[in-house]
Chimera marker file (.cmm) of the C-alpha trace (Angstrom):
<marker_set name="trace">
<marker id="1" x="5.788" y="24.301" z="-13.610" r="1" g="1" b="0" radius="0.5"/>
<marker id="2" x="6.262" y="20.910" z="-11.985" r="1" g="1" b="0" radius="0.5"/>
<marker id="3" x="7.751" y="20.118" z="-8.592" r="1" g="1" b="0" radius="0.5"/>
<marker id="4" x="10.359" y="17.455" z="-7.936" r="1" g="1" b="0" radius="0.5"/>
<marker id="5" x="9.608" y="15.485" z="-4.782" r="1" g="1" b="0" radius="0.5"/>
<marker id="6" x="11.603" y="12.810" z="-2.994" r="1" g="1" b="0" radius="0.5"/>
<marker id="7" x="11.493" y="10.215" z="-0.288" r="1" g="1" b="0" radius="0.5"/>
<marker id="8" x="13.700" y="7.476" z="1.075" r="1" g="1" b="0" radius="0.5"/>
<marker id="9" x="12.855" y="3.818" z="1.596" r="1" g="1" b="0" radius="0.5"/>
<marker id="10" x="14.698" y="0.949" z="3.216" r="1" g="1" b="0" radius="0.5"/>
<marker id="11" x="15.575" y="-1.989" z="0.974" r="1" g="1" b="0" radius="0.5"/>
<marker id="12" x="17.894" y="-5.004" z="0.857" r="1" g="1" b="0" radius="0.5"/>
<marker id="13" x="20.389" y="-2.582" z="-0.760" r="1" g="1" b="0" radius="0.5"/>
<marker id="14" x="20.145" y="-0.034" z="2.043" r="1" g="1" b="0" radius="0.5"/>
<marker id="15" x="18.327" y="3.280" z="1.880" r="1" g="1" b="0" radius="0.5"/>
<marker id="16" x="17.023" y="4.012" z="-1.621" r="1" g="1" b="0" radius="0.5"/>
<marker id="17" x="16.429" y="7.581" z="-2.779" r="1" g="1" b="0" radius="0.5"/>
<marker id="18" x="13.311" y="7.985" z="-4.935" r="1" g="1" b="0" radius="0.5"/>
<marker id="19" x="12.382" y="11.161" z="-6.765" r="1" g="1" b="0" radius="0.5"/>
<marker id="20" x="9.369" y="12.045" z="-8.820" r="1" g="1" b="0" radius="0.5"/>
<marker id="21" x="7.749" y="14.876" z="-10.689" r="1" g="1" b="0" radius="0.5"/>
<marker id="22" x="4.391" y="16.219" z="-9.551" r="1" g="1" b="0" radius="0.5"/>
<marker id="23" x="2.442" y="18.094" z="-12.229" r="1" g="1" b="0" radius="0.5"/>
<marker id="24" x="1.312" y="21.662" z="-11.580" r="1" g="1" b="0" radius="0.5"/>
<marker id="25" x="-2.261" y="20.653" z="-10.931" r="1" g="1" b="0" radius="0.5"/>
<marker id="26" x="-1.157" y="18.096" z="-8.342" r="1" g="1" b="0" radius="0.5"/>
<marker id="27" x="-1.779" y="14.386" z="-8.427" r="1" g="1" b="0" radius="0.5"/>
<marker id="28" x="0.543" y="11.418" z="-8.112" r="1" g="1" b="0" radius="0.5"/>
<marker id="29" x="4.190" y="11.887" z="-8.898" r="1" g="1" b="0" radius="0.5"/>
<marker id="30" x="5.707" y="10.305" z="-11.997" r="1" g="1" b="0" radius="0.5"/>
<marker id="31" x="8.803" y="8.421" z="-10.841" r="1" g="1" b="0" radius="0.5"/>
<marker id="32" x="12.014" y="10.035" z="-12.128" r="1" g="1" b="0" radius="0.5"/>
<marker id="33" x="14.824" y="8.273" z="-10.250" r="1" g="1" b="0" radius="0.5"/>
<marker id="34" x="15.562" y="5.330" z="-7.963" r="1" g="1" b="0" radius="0.5"/>
<marker id="35" x="19.070" y="5.432" z="-6.513" r="1" g="1" b="0" radius="0.5"/>
<marker id="36" x="20.901" y="2.939" z="-4.281" r="1" g="1" b="0" radius="0.5"/>
<marker id="37" x="23.724" y="3.832" z="-1.881" r="1" g="1" b="0" radius="0.5"/>
<marker id="38" x="27.058" y="3.966" z="-3.690" r="1" g="1" b="0" radius="0.5"/>
<marker id="39" x="25.450" y="3.875" z="-7.135" r="1" g="1" b="0" radius="0.5"/>
<marker id="40" x="27.667" y="5.273" z="-9.879" r="1" g="1" b="0" radius="0.5"/>
<marker id="41" x="26.483" y="8.278" z="-11.869" r="1" g="1" b="0" radius="0.5"/>
<marker id="42" x="23.587" y="9.066" z="-9.526" r="1" g="1" b="0" radius="0.5"/>
<marker id="43" x="22.743" y="11.526" z="-6.790" r="1" g="1" b="0" radius="0.5"/>
<marker id="44" x="23.332" y="10.154" z="-3.307" r="1" g="1" b="0" radius="0.5"/>
<marker id="45" x="21.225" y="12.874" z="-1.709" r="1" g="1" b="0" radius="0.5"/>
<marker id="46" x="18.276" y="14.934" z="-2.943" r="1" g="1" b="0" radius="0.5"/>
<marker id="47" x="18.961" y="18.156" z="-4.810" r="1" g="1" b="0" radius="0.5"/>
<marker id="48" x="18.453" y="21.365" z="-2.850" r="1" g="1" b="0" radius="0.5"/>
<marker id="49" x="15.291" y="22.312" z="-4.725" r="1" g="1" b="0" radius="0.5"/>
<marker id="50" x="13.537" y="18.963" z="-4.235" r="1" g="1" b="0" radius="0.5"/>
<marker id="51" x="10.641" y="18.775" z="-1.768" r="1" g="1" b="0" radius="0.5"/>
<marker id="52" x="10.431" y="15.934" z="0.760" r="1" g="1" b="0" radius="0.5"/>
<marker id="53" x="6.988" y="14.426" z="0.122" r="1" g="1" b="0" radius="0.5"/>
<marker id="54" x="6.701" y="10.723" z="1.004" r="1" g="1" b="0" radius="0.5"/>
<marker id="55" x="2.955" y="10.735" z="0.301" r="1" g="1" b="0" radius="0.5"/>
<marker id="56" x="3.497" y="11.671" z="-3.356" r="1" g="1" b="0" radius="0.5"/>
<marker id="57" x="5.699" y="8.572" z="-3.792" r="1" g="1" b="0" radius="0.5"/>
<marker id="58" x="3.628" y="6.084" z="-1.788" r="1" g="1" b="0" radius="0.5"/>
<marker id="59" x="2.843" y="3.875" z="-4.801" r="1" g="1" b="0" radius="0.5"/>
<marker id="60" x="6.461" y="3.458" z="-5.980" r="1" g="1" b="0" radius="0.5"/>
<marker id="61" x="7.515" y="2.603" z="-2.415" r="1" g="1" b="0" radius="0.5"/>
<marker id="62" x="4.690" y="0.062" z="-2.146" r="1" g="1" b="0" radius="0.5"/>
<marker id="63" x="5.531" y="-1.577" z="-5.464" r="1" g="1" b="0" radius="0.5"/>
<marker id="64" x="9.277" y="-1.734" z="-4.719" r="1" g="1" b="0" radius="0.5"/>
<marker id="65" x="8.539" y="-3.266" z="-1.294" r="1" g="1" b="0" radius="0.5"/>
<marker id="66" x="6.356" y="-5.904" z="-2.977" r="1" g="1" b="0" radius="0.5"/>
<marker id="67" x="9.078" y="-6.577" z="-5.571" r="1" g="1" b="0" radius="0.5"/>
<marker id="68" x="11.751" y="-7.110" z="-2.902" r="1" g="1" b="0" radius="0.5"/>
<marker id="69" x="9.373" y="-9.473" z="-1.051" r="1" g="1" b="0" radius="0.5"/>
<marker id="70" x="8.968" y="-11.552" z="-4.228" r="1" g="1" b="0" radius="0.5"/>
<marker id="71" x="5.302" y="-10.530" z="-4.508" r="1" g="1" b="0" radius="0.5"/>
<marker id="72" x="5.560" y="-8.346" z="-7.653" r="1" g="1" b="0" radius="0.5"/>
<marker id="73" x="6.983" y="-9.209" z="-11.071" r="1" g="1" b="0" radius="0.5"/>
<marker id="74" x="6.190" y="-5.977" z="-12.940" r="1" g="1" b="0" radius="0.5"/>
<marker id="75" x="5.852" y="-2.309" z="-12.087" r="1" g="1" b="0" radius="0.5"/>
<marker id="76" x="2.855" y="-0.215" z="-13.045" r="1" g="1" b="0" radius="0.5"/>
<marker id="77" x="3.918" y="3.369" z="-12.421" r="1" g="1" b="0" radius="0.5"/>
<marker id="78" x="3.956" y="6.648" z="-14.304" r="1" g="1" b="0" radius="0.5"/>
<marker id="79" x="7.594" y="7.341" z="-15.194" r="1" g="1" b="0" radius="0.5"/>
<marker id="80" x="9.440" y="10.587" z="-15.901" r="1" g="1" b="0" radius="0.5"/>
<marker id="81" x="13.108" y="9.750" z="-16.562" r="1" g="1" b="0" radius="0.5"/>
<marker id="82" x="15.284" y="12.411" z="-18.159" r="1" g="1" b="0" radius="0.5"/>
<marker id="83" x="17.505" y="11.340" z="-21.047" r="1" g="1" b="0" radius="0.5"/>
<marker id="84" x="18.278" y="11.742" z="-24.714" r="1" g="1" b="0" radius="0.5"/>
<marker id="85" x="15.962" y="10.287" z="-27.323" r="1" g="1" b="0" radius="0.5"/>
<marker id="86" x="18.419" y="7.410" z="-27.886" r="1" g="1" b="0" radius="0.5"/>
<marker id="87" x="18.595" y="6.596" z="-24.168" r="1" g="1" b="0" radius="0.5"/>
<marker id="88" x="14.820" y="6.758" z="-23.752" r="1" g="1" b="0" radius="0.5"/>
<marker id="89" x="14.414" y="4.362" z="-26.677" r="1" g="1" b="0" radius="0.5"/>
<marker id="90" x="16.833" y="1.875" z="-25.100" r="1" g="1" b="0" radius="0.5"/>
<marker id="91" x="15.126" y="2.274" z="-21.705" r="1" g="1" b="0" radius="0.5"/>
<marker id="92" x="11.758" y="1.544" z="-23.301" r="1" g="1" b="0" radius="0.5"/>
<marker id="93" x="13.153" y="-1.741" z="-24.624" r="1" g="1" b="0" radius="0.5"/>
<marker id="94" x="14.449" y="-2.617" z="-21.142" r="1" g="1" b="0" radius="0.5"/>
<marker id="95" x="10.840" y="-2.500" z="-19.963" r="1" g="1" b="0" radius="0.5"/>
<marker id="96" x="10.015" y="-5.359" z="-22.352" r="1" g="1" b="0" radius="0.5"/>
<marker id="97" x="12.490" y="-7.837" z="-20.832" r="1" g="1" b="0" radius="0.5"/>
<marker id="98" x="10.296" y="-10.221" z="-18.822" r="1" g="1" b="0" radius="0.5"/>
<marker id="99" x="10.789" y="-10.848" z="-15.123" r="1" g="1" b="0" radius="0.5"/>
<marker id="100" x="13.286" y="-13.652" z="-14.550" r="1" g="1" b="0" radius="0.5"/>
<marker id="101" x="14.702" y="-13.483" z="-18.095" r="1" g="1" b="0" radius="0.5"/>
<marker id="102" x="17.897" y="-11.921" z="-19.407" r="1" g="1" b="0" radius="0.5"/>
<marker id="103" x="19.281" y="-10.625" z="-22.682" r="1" g="1" b="0" radius="0.5"/>
<marker id="104" x="22.783" y="-9.650" z="-23.755" r="1" g="1" b="0" radius="0.5"/>
<marker id="105" x="23.751" y="-6.115" z="-24.681" r="1" g="1" b="0" radius="0.5"/>
<marker id="106" x="23.903" y="-7.268" z="-28.317" r="1" g="1" b="0" radius="0.5"/>
<marker id="107" x="20.393" y="-8.696" z="-28.137" r="1" g="1" b="0" radius="0.5"/>
<marker id="108" x="19.169" y="-5.482" z="-26.544" r="1" g="1" b="0" radius="0.5"/>
<marker id="109" x="20.717" y="-3.466" z="-29.385" r="1" g="1" b="0" radius="0.5"/>
<marker id="110" x="18.921" y="-5.708" z="-31.879" r="1" g="1" b="0" radius="0.5"/>
<marker id="111" x="15.596" y="-5.397" z="-30.020" r="1" g="1" b="0" radius="0.5"/>
<marker id="112" x="16.002" y="-1.608" z="-30.141" r="1" g="1" b="0" radius="0.5"/>
<marker id="113" x="16.601" y="-1.722" z="-33.900" r="1" g="1" b="0" radius="0.5"/>
<marker id="114" x="20.245" y="-0.746" z="-33.551" r="1" g="1" b="0" radius="0.5"/>
<marker id="115" x="23.255" y="-2.114" z="-35.378" r="1" g="1" b="0" radius="0.5"/>
<marker id="116" x="25.450" y="-4.607" z="-33.499" r="1" g="1" b="0" radius="0.5"/>
<marker id="117" x="28.139" y="-1.919" z="-33.748" r="1" g="1" b="0" radius="0.5"/>
<marker id="118" x="26.027" y="0.225" z="-31.395" r="1" g="1" b="0" radius="0.5"/>
<marker id="119" x="26.485" y="-2.196" z="-28.496" r="1" g="1" b="0" radius="0.5"/>
<marker id="120" x="28.765" y="0.232" z="-26.575" r="1" g="1" b="0" radius="0.5"/>
<marker id="121" x="26.272" y="3.089" z="-26.964" r="1" g="1" b="0" radius="0.5"/>
<marker id="122" x="23.504" y="0.726" z="-25.844" r="1" g="1" b="0" radius="0.5"/>
<marker id="123" x="25.604" y="-0.245" z="-22.829" r="1" g="1" b="0" radius="0.5"/>
<marker id="124" x="26.085" y="3.437" z="-22.034" r="1" g="1" b="0" radius="0.5"/>
<marker id="125" x="22.344" y="4.014" z="-22.149" r="1" g="1" b="0" radius="0.5"/>
<marker id="126" x="21.730" y="1.015" z="-19.900" r="1" g="1" b="0" radius="0.5"/>
<marker id="127" x="24.343" y="2.302" z="-17.444" r="1" g="1" b="0" radius="0.5"/>
<marker id="128" x="22.666" y="5.723" z="-17.387" r="1" g="1" b="0" radius="0.5"/>
<marker id="129" x="19.258" y="4.259" z="-16.481" r="1" g="1" b="0" radius="0.5"/>
<marker id="130" x="17.913" y="6.529" z="-13.713" r="1" g="1" b="0" radius="0.5"/>
<marker id="131" x="15.239" y="4.045" z="-12.610" r="1" g="1" b="0" radius="0.5"/>
<marker id="132" x="17.256" y="1.310" z="-10.939" r="1" g="1" b="0" radius="0.5"/>
<marker id="133" x="15.239" y="-1.895" z="-10.411" r="1" g="1" b="0" radius="0.5"/>
<marker id="134" x="11.993" y="-0.421" z="-11.819" r="1" g="1" b="0" radius="0.5"/>
<marker id="135" x="13.485" y="-0.282" z="-15.311" r="1" g="1" b="0" radius="0.5"/>
<marker id="136" x="15.269" y="-3.665" z="-15.301" r="1" g="1" b="0" radius="0.5"/>
<marker id="137" x="18.801" y="-2.929" z="-16.490" r="1" g="1" b="0" radius="0.5"/>
<marker id="138" x="19.930" y="-5.764" z="-14.185" r="1" g="1" b="0" radius="0.5"/>
<marker id="139" x="18.500" y="-8.204" z="-16.757" r="1" g="1" b="0" radius="0.5"/>
<marker id="140" x="21.181" y="-7.316" z="-19.325" r="1" g="1" b="0" radius="0.5"/>
<marker id="141" x="24.291" y="-9.515" z="-19.459" r="1" g="1" b="0" radius="0.5"/>
<marker id="142" x="27.600" y="-9.541" z="-21.306" r="1" g="1" b="0" radius="0.5"/>
<marker id="143" x="27.940" y="-11.279" z="-24.677" r="1" g="1" b="0" radius="0.5"/>
<marker id="144" x="29.074" y="-14.515" z="-23.016" r="1" g="1" b="0" radius="0.5"/>
<marker id="145" x="26.256" y="-14.413" z="-20.459" r="1" g="1" b="0" radius="0.5"/>
<marker id="146" x="28.510" y="-13.059" z="-17.709" r="1" g="1" b="0" radius="0.5"/>
<marker id="147" x="27.432" y="-10.528" z="-15.120" r="1" g="1" b="0" radius="0.5"/>
<marker id="148" x="28.877" y="-7.245" z="-16.280" r="1" g="1" b="0" radius="0.5"/>
<marker id="149" x="28.390" y="-3.612" z="-15.419" r="1" g="1" b="0" radius="0.5"/>
<marker id="150" x="25.682" y="-2.478" z="-13.055" r="1" g="1" b="0" radius="0.5"/>
<marker id="151" x="25.754" y="1.035" z="-11.645" r="1" g="1" b="0" radius="0.5"/>
<marker id="152" x="24.747" y="-0.250" z="-8.195" r="1" g="1" b="0" radius="0.5"/>
<marker id="153" x="27.370" y="-3.041" z="-8.244" r="1" g="1" b="0" radius="0.5"/>
<marker id="154" x="27.565" y="-6.552" z="-9.671" r="1" g="1" b="0" radius="0.5"/>
<marker id="155" x="26.715" y="-8.152" z="-6.295" r="1" g="1" b="0" radius="0.5"/>
<marker id="156" x="23.402" y="-6.297" z="-6.293" r="1" g="1" b="0" radius="0.5"/>
<marker id="157" x="22.771" y="-7.335" z="-9.906" r="1" g="1" b="0" radius="0.5"/>
<marker id="158" x="23.345" y="-10.962" z="-8.904" r="1" g="1" b="0" radius="0.5"/>
<marker id="159" x="20.973" y="-10.539" z="-5.942" r="1" g="1" b="0" radius="0.5"/>
<marker id="160" x="18.201" y="-9.153" z="-8.185" r="1" g="1" b="0" radius="0.5"/>
<marker id="161" x="18.593" y="-11.933" z="-10.745" r="1" g="1" b="0" radius="0.5"/>
<marker id="162" x="18.594" y="-14.567" z="-7.978" r="1" g="1" b="0" radius="0.5"/>
<marker id="163" x="15.400" y="-13.024" z="-6.552" r="1" g="1" b="0" radius="0.5"/>
<marker id="164" x="13.697" y="-13.137" z="-9.932" r="1" g="1" b="0" radius="0.5"/>
<marker id="165" x="14.806" y="-16.668" z="-10.801" r="1" g="1" b="0" radius="0.5"/>
<marker id="166" x="14.223" y="-18.107" z="-7.345" r="1" g="1" b="0" radius="0.5"/>
<marker id="167" x="17.680" y="-19.632" z="-7.285" r="1" g="1" b="0" radius="0.5"/>
<marker id="168" x="21.330" y="-18.668" z="-7.435" r="1" g="1" b="0" radius="0.5"/>
<marker id="169" x="22.310" y="-18.445" z="-11.096" r="1" g="1" b="0" radius="0.5"/>
<marker id="170" x="25.726" y="-16.848" z="-10.810" r="1" g="1" b="0" radius="0.5"/>
<link id1="1" id2="2" r="1" g="1" b="0" radius="0.2"/>
<link id1="2" id2="3" r="1" g="1" b="0" radius="0.2"/>
<link id1="3" id2="4" r="1" g="1" b="0" radius="0.2"/>
<link id1="4" id2="5" r="1" g="1" b="0" radius="0.2"/>
<link id1="5" id2="6" r="1" g="1" b="0" radius="0.2"/>
<link id1="6" id2="7" r="1" g="1" b="0" radius="0.2"/>
<link id1="7" id2="8" r="1" g="1" b="0" radius="0.2"/>
<link id1="8" id2="9" r="1" g="1" b="0" radius="0.2"/>
<link id1="9" id2="10" r="1" g="1" b="0" radius="0.2"/>
<link id1="10" id2="11" r="1" g="1" b="0" radius="0.2"/>
<link id1="11" id2="12" r="1" g="1" b="0" radius="0.2"/>
<link id1="12" id2="13" r="1" g="1" b="0" radius="0.2"/>
<link id1="13" id2="14" r="1" g="1" b="0" radius="0.2"/>
<link id1="14" id2="15" r="1" g="1" b="0" radius="0.2"/>
<link id1="15" id2="16" r="1" g="1" b="0" radius="0.2"/>
<link id1="16" id2="17" r="1" g="1" b="0" radius="0.2"/>
<link id1="17" id2="18" r="1" g="1" b="0" radius="0.2"/>
<link id1="18" id2="19" r="1" g="1" b="0" radius="0.2"/>
<link id1="19" id2="20" r="1" g="1" b="0" radius="0.2"/>
<link id1="20" id2="21" r="1" g="1" b="0" radius="0.2"/>
<link id1="21" id2="22" r="1" g="1" b="0" radius="0.2"/>
<link id1="22" id2="23" r="1" g="1" b="0" radius="0.2"/>
<link id1="23" id2="24" r="1" g="1" b="0" radius="0.2"/>
<link id1="24" id2="25" r="1" g="1" b="0" radius="0.2"/>
<link id1="25" id2="26" r="1" g="1" b="0" radius="0.2"/>
<link id1="26" id2="27" r="1" g="1" b="0" radius="0.2"/>
<link id1="27" id2="28" r="1" g="1" b="0" radius="0.2"/>
<link id1="28" id2="29" r="1" g="1" b="0" radius="0.2"/>
<link id1="29" id2="30" r="1" g="1" b="0" radius="0.2"/>
<link id1="30" id2="31" r="1" g="1" b="0" radius="0.2"/>
<link id1="31" id2="32" r="1" g="1" b="0" radius="0.2"/>
<link id1="32" id2="33" r="1" g="1" b="0" radius="0.2"/>
<link id1="33" id2="34" r="1" g="1" b="0" radius="0.2"/>
<link id1="34" id2="35" r="1" g="1" b="0" radius="0.2"/>
<link id1="35" id2="36" r="1" g="1" b="0" radius="0.2"/>
<link id1="36" id2="37" r="1" g="1" b="0" radius="0.2"/>
<link id1="37" id2="38" r="1" g="1" b="0" radius="0.2"/>
<link id1="38" id2="39" r="1" g="1" b="0" radius="0.2"/>
<link id1="39" id2="40" r="1" g="1" b="0" radius="0.2"/>
<link id1="40" id2="41" r="1" g="1" b="0" radius="0.2"/>
<link id1="41" id2="42" r="1" g="1" b="0" radius="0.2"/>
<link id1="42" id2="43" r="1" g="1" b="0" radius="0.2"/>
<link id1="43" id2="44" r="1" g="1" b="0" radius="0.2"/>
<link id1="44" id2="45" r="1" g="1" b="0" radius="0.2"/>
<link id1="45" id2="46" r="1" g="1" b="0" radius="0.2"/>
<link id1="46" id2="47" r="1" g="1" b="0" radius="0.2"/>
<link id1="47" id2="48" r="1" g="1" b="0" radius="0.2"/>
<link id1="48" id2="49" r="1" g="1" b="0" radius="0.2"/>
<link id1="49" id2="50" r="1" g="1" b="0" radius="0.2"/>
<link id1="50" id2="51" r="1" g="1" b="0" radius="0.2"/>
<link id1="51" id2="52" r="1" g="1" b="0" radius="0.2"/>
<link id1="52" id2="53" r="1" g="1" b="0" radius="0.2"/>
<link id1="53" id2="54" r="1" g="1" b="0" radius="0.2"/>
<link id1="54" id2="55" r="1" g="1" b="0" radius="0.2"/>
<link id1="55" id2="56" r="1" g="1" b="0" radius="0.2"/>
<link id1="56" id2="57" r="1" g="1" b="0" radius="0.2"/>
<link id1="57" id2="58" r="1" g="1" b="0" radius="0.2"/>
<link id1="58" id2="59" r="1" g="1" b="0" radius="0.2"/>
<link id1="59" id2="60" r="1" g="1" b="0" radius="0.2"/>
<link id1="60" id2="61" r="1" g="1" b="0" radius="0.2"/>
<link id1="61" id2="62" r="1" g="1" b="0" radius="0.2"/>
<link id1="62" id2="63" r="1" g="1" b="0" radius="0.2"/>
<link id1="63" id2="64" r="1" g="1" b="0" radius="0.2"/>
<link id1="64" id2="65" r="1" g="1" b="0" radius="0.2"/>
<link id1="65" id2="66" r="1" g="1" b="0" radius="0.2"/>
<link id1="66" id2="67" r="1" g="1" b="0" radius="0.2"/>
<link id1="67" id2="68" r="1" g="1" b="0" radius="0.2"/>
<link id1="68" id2="69" r="1" g="1" b="0" radius="0.2"/>
<link id1="69" id2="70" r="1" g="1" b="0" radius="0.2"/>
<link id1="70" id2="71" r="1" g="1" b="0" radius="0.2"/>
<link id1="71" id2="72" r="1" g="1" b="0" radius="0.2"/>
<link id1="72" id2="73" r="1" g="1" b="0" radius="0.2"/>
<link id1="73" id2="74" r="1" g="1" b="0" radius="0.2"/>
<link id1="74" id2="75" r="1" g="1" b="0" radius="0.2"/>
<link id1="75" id2="76" r="1" g="1" b="0" radius="0.2"/>
<link id1="76" id2="77" r="1" g="1" b="0" radius="0.2"/>
<link id1="77" id2="78" r="1" g="1" b="0" radius="0.2"/>
<link id1="78" id2="79" r="1" g="1" b="0" radius="0.2"/>
<link id1="79" id2="80" r="1" g="1" b="0" radius="0.2"/>
<link id1="80" id2="81" r="1" g="1" b="0" radius="0.2"/>
<link id1="81" id2="82" r="1" g="1" b="0" radius="0.2"/>
<link id1="82" id2="83" r="1" g="1" b="0" radius="0.2"/>
<link id1="83" id2="84" r="1" g="1" b="0" radius="0.2"/>
<link id1="84" id2="85" r="1" g="1" b="0" radius="0.2"/>
<link id1="85" id2="86" r="1" g="1" b="0" radius="0.2"/>
<link id1="86" id2="87" r="1" g="1" b="0" radius="0.2"/>
<link id1="87" id2="88" r="1" g="1" b="0" radius="0.2"/>
<link id1="88" id2="89" r="1" g="1" b="0" radius="0.2"/>
<link id1="89" id2="90" r="1" g="1" b="0" radius="0.2"/>
<link id1="90" id2="91" r="1" g="1" b="0" radius="0.2"/>
<link id1="91" id2="92" r="1" g="1" b="0" radius="0.2"/>
<link id1="92" id2="93" r="1" g="1" b="0" radius="0.2"/>
<link id1="93" id2="94" r="1" g="1" b="0" radius="0.2"/>
<link id1="94" id2="95" r="1" g="1" b="0" radius="0.2"/>
<link id1="95" id2="96" r="1" g="1" b="0" radius="0.2"/>
<link id1="96" id2="97" r="1" g="1" b="0" radius="0.2"/>
<link id1="97" id2="98" r="1" g="1" b="0" radius="0.2"/>
<link id1="98" id2="99" r="1" g="1" b="0" radius="0.2"/>
<link id1="99" id2="100" r="1" g="1" b="0" radius="0.2"/>
<link id1="100" id2="101" r="1" g="1" b="0" radius="0.2"/>
<link id1="101" id2="102" r="1" g="1" b="0" radius="0.2"/>
<link id1="102" id2="103" r="1" g="1" b="0" radius="0.2"/>
<link id1="103" id2="104" r="1" g="1" b="0" radius="0.2"/>
<link id1="104" id2="105" r="1" g="1" b="0" radius="0.2"/>
<link id1="105" id2="106" r="1" g="1" b="0" radius="0.2"/>
<link id1="106" id2="107" r="1" g="1" b="0" radius="0.2"/>
<link id1="107" id2="108" r="1" g="1" b="0" radius="0.2"/>
<link id1="108" id2="109" r="1" g="1" b="0" radius="0.2"/>
<link id1="109" id2="110" r="1" g="1" b="0" radius="0.2"/>
<link id1="110" id2="111" r="1" g="1" b="0" radius="0.2"/>
<link id1="111" id2="112" r="1" g="1" b="0" radius="0.2"/>
<link id1="112" id2="113" r="1" g="1" b="0" radius="0.2"/>
<link id1="113" id2="114" r="1" g="1" b="0" radius="0.2"/>
<link id1="114" id2="115" r="1" g="1" b="0" radius="0.2"/>
<link id1="115" id2="116" r="1" g="1" b="0" radius="0.2"/>
<link id1="116" id2="117" r="1" g="1" b="0" radius="0.2"/>
<link id1="117" id2="118" r="1" g="1" b="0" radius="0.2"/>
<link id1="118" id2="119" r="1" g="1" b="0" radius="0.2"/>
<link id1="119" id2="120" r="1" g="1" b="0" radius="0.2"/>
<link id1="120" id2="121" r="1" g="1" b="0" radius="0.2"/>
<link id1="121" id2="122" r="1" g="1" b="0" radius="0.2"/>
<link id1="122" id2="123" r="1" g="1" b="0" radius="0.2"/>
<link id1="123" id2="124" r="1" g="1" b="0" radius="0.2"/>
<link id1="124" id2="125" r="1" g="1" b="0" radius="0.2"/>
<link id1="125" id2="126" r="1" g="1" b="0" radius="0.2"/>
<link id1="126" id2="127" r="1" g="1" b="0" radius="0.2"/>
<link id1="127" id2="128" r="1" g="1" b="0" radius="0.2"/>
<link id1="128" id2="129" r="1" g="1" b="0" radius="0.2"/>
<link id1="129" id2="130" r="1" g="1" b="0" radius="0.2"/>
<link id1="130" id2="131" r="1" g="1" b="0" radius="0.2"/>
<link id1="131" id2="132" r="1" g="1" b="0" radius="0.2"/>
<link id1="132" id2="133" r="1" g="1" b="0" radius="0.2"/>
<link id1="133" id2="134" r="1" g="1" b="0" radius="0.2"/>
<link id1="134" id2="135" r="1" g="1" b="0" radius="0.2"/>
<link id1="135" id2="136" r="1" g="1" b="0" radius="0.2"/>
<link id1="136" id2="137" r="1" g="1" b="0" radius="0.2"/>
<link id1="137" id2="138" r="1" g="1" b="0" radius="0.2"/>
<link id1="138" id2="139" r="1" g="1" b="0" radius="0.2"/>
<link id1="139" id2="140" r="1" g="1" b="0" radius="0.2"/>
<link id1="140" id2="141" r="1" g="1" b="0" radius="0.2"/>
<link id1="141" id2="142" r="1" g="1" b="0" radius="0.2"/>
<link id1="142" id2="143" r="1" g="1" b="0" radius="0.2"/>
<link id1="143" id2="144" r="1" g="1" b="0" radius="0.2"/>
<link id1="144" id2="145" r="1" g="1" b="0" radius="0.2"/>
<link id1="145" id2="146" r="1" g="1" b="0" radius="0.2"/>
<link id1="146" id2="147" r="1" g="1" b="0" radius="0.2"/>
<link id1="147" id2="148" r="1" g="1" b="0" radius="0.2"/>
<link id1="148" id2="149" r="1" g="1" b="0" radius="0.2"/>
<link id1="149" id2="150" r="1" g="1" b="0" radius="0.2"/>
<link id1="150" id2="151" r="1" g="1" b="0" radius="0.2"/>
<link id1="151" id2="152" r="1" g="1" b="0" radius="0.2"/>
<link id1="152" id2="153" r="1" g="1" b="0" radius="0.2"/>
<link id1="153" id2="154" r="1" g="1" b="0" radius="0.2"/>
<link id1="154" id2="155" r="1" g="1" b="0" radius="0.2"/>
<link id1="155" id2="156" r="1" g="1" b="0" radius="0.2"/>
<link id1="156" id2="157" r="1" g="1" b="0" radius="0.2"/>
<link id1="157" id2="158" r="1" g="1" b="0" radius="0.2"/>
<link id1="158" id2="159" r="1" g="1" b="0" radius="0.2"/>
<link id1="159" id2="160" r="1" g="1" b="0" radius="0.2"/>
<link id1="160" id2="161" r="1" g="1" b="0" radius="0.2"/>
<link id1="161" id2="162" r="1" g="1" b="0" radius="0.2"/>
<link id1="162" id2="163" r="1" g="1" b="0" radius="0.2"/>
<link id1="163" id2="164" r="1" g="1" b="0" radius="0.2"/>
<link id1="164" id2="165" r="1" g="1" b="0" radius="0.2"/>
<link id1="165" id2="166" r="1" g="1" b="0" radius="0.2"/>
<link id1="166" id2="167" r="1" g="1" b="0" radius="0.2"/>
<link id1="167" id2="168" r="1" g="1" b="0" radius="0.2"/>
<link id1="168" id2="169" r="1" g="1" b="0" radius="0.2"/>
<link id1="169" id2="170" r="1" g="1" b="0" radius="0.2"/>
</marker_set>
């Protein structure tokens, strides 16, 4: 049986909640969630059965801190998000969007091998991404290139894209 651990970290978005899963035999936690204050569809506080263990999540905190400082362009962490097979497939494609680049929801559907008619389902999977920032859902734009939907808010999406591009794009 695994244990879910959590910690908090300060960020430009306020206090982030990170959770991870520690295997029975111990070892580093696989990151399960990253949540910003006010984020839609996400826990604002840890669940009652989670264990506060900042040490188990030291590496995700370090890598997120480096990312926010502009010193990291990719994450190298074990991940343990919970989702349907369809969502996990879409999330895996998110990981392939390079730092500083964007795609539309339609392009993401195509990259995932989905029909253009699946764009709403793809958008739903992107919106349900439990690994804010680490799994770069902020790099997905509307069909016309506009900033659309981001569970942590469009202003935060703009901030992340500006960080990655080194300039204000939107």
